[in-house]
C-alpha positions as CSV (number, residue, x, y, z in Angstrom):
1,M,46.0,69.6,46.5
2,N,43.6,71.2,44.1
3,W,40.0,70.0,43.4
4,N,40.8,68.1,40.3
5,K,43.6,66.1,41.8
6,W,41.5,65.3,44.9
7,L,38.6,64.2,42.7
8,R,41.0,61.9,40.6
9,Q,42.5,60.4,43.7
10,S,39.1,59.7,45.3
11,H,37.9,58.3,42.0
12,R,40.7,55.8,42.2
13,W,40.1,54.8,45.8
14,V,36.3,54.4,45.2
15,S,37.2,52.1,42.2
16,I,39.1,50.0,44.6
17,V,36.2,49.7,47.0
18,F,33.9,48.9,44.2
19,T,36.2,46.1,43.0
20,L,36.4,44.7,46.4
21,A,32.6,44.8,46.8
22,V,32.1,43.0,43.5
23,V,34.7,40.3,44.5
24,A,32.9,39.9,47.8
25,N,29.6,39.5,46.0
26,F,30.9,36.8,43.7
27,V,32.5,34.9,46.7
28,A,29.3,35.1,48.7
29,M,27.2,33.8,45.6
30,G,29.7,31.0,45.4
31,L,29.0,30.0,48.9
32,G,25.3,30.0,48.7
33,D,22.5,32.5,49.1
34,P,24.1,35.8,49.9
35,P,22.5,38.4,52.2
36,P,20.9,41.4,50.5
37,W,23.5,43.9,51.9
38,I,26.3,42.0,50.1
39,V,24.3,41.9,46.9
40,Y,23.6,45.7,47.0
41,A,27.0,46.7,48.4
42,P,28.6,47.6,45.0
43,L,25.8,50.1,44.1
44,P,26.8,53.1,46.2
45,P,30.4,53.1,45.0
46,L,29.2,52.5,41.4
47,F,27.0,55.7,41.6
48,L,30.0,57.7,43.0
49,L,32.1,56.3,40.2
50,M,29.5,57.3,37.6
51,A,29.2,60.8,38.9
52,S,33.0,61.4,39.3
53,G,33.7,59.7,36.0
54,L,31.3,61.8,34.1
55,Y,32.7,64.9,35.6
56,L,36.3,63.8,34.7
57,F,35.2,63.0,31.2
58,V,33.6,66.4,30.5
59,L,36.4,68.4,32.2
60,P,38.7,68.6,29.2
61,Y,35.9,69.7,27.0
62,A,34.8,72.3,29.3
63,A,38.3,73.6,29.7
64,K,38.7,73.9,25.8
65,R,35.3,75.6,25.5
66,C,36.2,78.1,28.2
67,S,39.6,78.9,26.6
68,G,38.1,79.5,23.2
69,Q,39.9,76.6,21.4
70,P,37.8,74.8,18.7
71,I,36.8,71.3,19.9
72,K,37.9,68.6,17.3
73,G,35.7,65.6,17.1
């Protein structure tokens, strides 16, 4: 599996982890005062999603620029 496929697959799995952390956060808040580790649990996957998402967003533009095709916008 090449680099881009691996990154897309890991981006999908991290999004599942992020969603579960957010759901756990809401459940814990509904039960009372949640501990800080539950409140801050969604942040690490969120930063990973931001980094990989920005890379995946820029990837087609960088490929067009390297191939010499004009970028329509």
